[in-house]
N, C-alpha and C positions, 0 to 999 in steps of 0.2 A: 530452334526458332529464335534467333537473336535479332533484335531490332538494331540495324546498322544504318546510321545516317550518312549521307554523302557529304564529304568535305567540300566547303565552298571557298572561293577566293576571299581573303580578308584584308582590310587595310593594314599597311605595313608600319603605321605609326603607333600601334598599340603595343603594350607590354613588350618593349623592343626586343628583349632577348628570348621571349617565349616563342617557340615554334608551334603554330597552330596545326601544322600538318603532321606533327609527331604525336603518336598515340600515347596518352597518359594512362594511369592506372590508379584505382583506389582499392585499398584492402581494408575491410570493415568488419568489426565485431559488434553486434547489437544484442543487448540483454534486457530483460525485464522480469520482475518478480513481485509477489505480494508478501507482506510481512507474515501473514498466516493465510491458509487456504480460504478462509471466510472473511479476511480483512478487507476493508475498503481502501486501505493505504498500501503503497508499495514503492518501488524504485525502478527507474529505467535509465539506460545510458548507452553510449556507444563510444568506440575508439576507432579512429580512422587515420590511416597512413596513406597520404595522397602524394603521388609522384607526377612530375612533369613528363617523365617517360614511363616505360613499363615497370622498371625497377631501378633504384639507385639514386635518382635525382629528386630529393625531397621537395615537395611543394608545400604541404601542410601536415602538421600533426594536430589532430583535433581530439580532445578528451571531453566528454559531455556526460552529465548525469543530472537526474531530477527526481523529486518526490512526486508520486502520482496519487490521485484520489479518484475512485469510481463510485458514484452514488448508488445506493441500493436499488436493485431491480432496474438497472440501466447499464447500457454498454458504453455510455459516455465516459471518457477518461480525461481528467484535468491534470496538468503537470506544471510544476515550477522548478526551474533548474538553472545550472551554471555550466558554461563551457570555456575551456582554455584552448586557444588556437595559436600555435607557433608556426610562423611562415618562413619557408626557405627561399632561396634565390635560384633561378634557373642557371644551368651550366655547371662548370667545375667548382665554382665558389661554394664554400661550406658556411658562409656567413648567413645569419638569420636576419630577416627583415622584421617588420612590425609585429609585435605580439598583441593579441586581442583577448580581452576578458569580457565574456558575454553572459548576461542573464536573460532567461527566456520564460515566457508563459505559453502554454499550448493546450489546445483542446482537440480531441479526435473522437470520431464515432464511426463504427463499421456499419455497412449496409449490405444485405444479400439481395441480389436481383435474380429471379428465376432459380434454376437448380444449380448453376455452376459459376455464377458471377459474384465474386466476393470483393466488395469495394470498401475503402476506408478513406474518410475525409479528415484532413488535418489542417488546422490553422495555427500558426506560430507567430508570436510577437517577440521581437528581439530587442534588447537594450544593449548597445555595443559600445565598449570602451576600447578603441583602437589606439595603439601607441602613436603619439605625435599627431593625433586628430582630436577634434571636439567630439563630445558625446553624440551618438546618433542612434536611430532606431530603424527597424526594418520589419516588413510584414511579409509572411510567406503562406501560400496556400498550396496544398498538395492533394491530388486525387490518385489513390493507389487502386490497382486492379489485379487480383489473382484469379486465374482460371485453371482448375485441375484438368489434366489431360487424360489420365488413365483411371480416374475415379470421379464420382459425383461430388465428393467433399474433400477437404484438405485434411487428410489423415496420413499416418505413417505409410511409407513406400509409394507416396504419390509424387508424380512428376507434374509440375505446374508451370504455366506461363505467368510471369510477373511484369507489370508495366506501371509506370507512374509519370505524371507531369507535375512540375512544381514551378510556380511563378513567384518571383521576389520583387517587392516594391519598397523603395527607400522612403523613410519618414523624413527626418531632417536632411536637407540636401546640402547645407553649408557645413563643411567639415574642418574649417580653420585655414588660416593663412590665405584667405581669398579663394580657396578651392571648393568646388562643388561636385556632387555626384548626380547622375540623372535620376529621374523619377522611376523609370524601369531599371531594375538592377540586373536581373538575369532570368533565364528559363532553363530548366533541366528536364530533358525527355529521356526516358529510360526503358529498356526492354531486356528481359533475361529469362533463362530457364532456371527453375528451382526444383529442389528435391527434399522431401521430408524424411529424415532418417528415422525418427521416432517422435513421440509426443514431446513437444518443447524444443526440438532441435531440427533445424533445416539450413540449407545453404542455397545461394543463388550465384549465377555467373552470367554476366551480360555486358551491355554497353550503354553508356550515357552520353548524350550530346548536350553540352552546356554552351549557351549563347547569351550574349549581351548585345547592346546596340553596336558595339565595335569589335567584338571578339567572339570566336567560336572554337571549340576544341572537343575532341572525342576522348572518352576515358573508358577503359575496361574497368569492370567492377567485379570483385569477388567478395561476397559477404557471408558471414556465419551468424545465424540468428538463434538465440537461446532464451527459453523461458523456463524458470525453475522456481 
């Protein structure tokens, strides 16, 4: 059960060389751990290799990590971290475009509804330093949903449906040289099938539809999630 969005006609004056009708792909490794089993502190991070096409045409390399804190007797998680984003260019060119250094603050908290609906809310505030642009900020809100299909809980050997929607809102809109960005940055809608191999290790394969005011593109996603 993969959530597949229908491609729409898009303005041709956007991202001139990017073909919105060509399927992209993101390959993702996500990890998190605590310093000790009973520790309130830990680390989390992810590595993402994003392509304009299914493989070979690098769009972005994202490397992100952060320090986490979970208050006692609470499922709330607070994170402060840093991300490096290297951007490629579409087509045959191997040249890189602007590099971004990003600091972020994040809070997330899971909620269980009924017997089989596992939700997680995440709010992220980003402080972005993009090459050749003024300092800027961005706000992100995500709602994640996991639904086990062959069990009542998310345990080893469980097949599950995973979905999320994430909204991005720009803070500072002036980015230098008289250029501006819109208030609404983008939206990501995702659906996938997941499988839990063992405690702390699962994978997902699905599709994400990313849209802005002027652009839309589908990306396959393959992700490996590890907790240790």
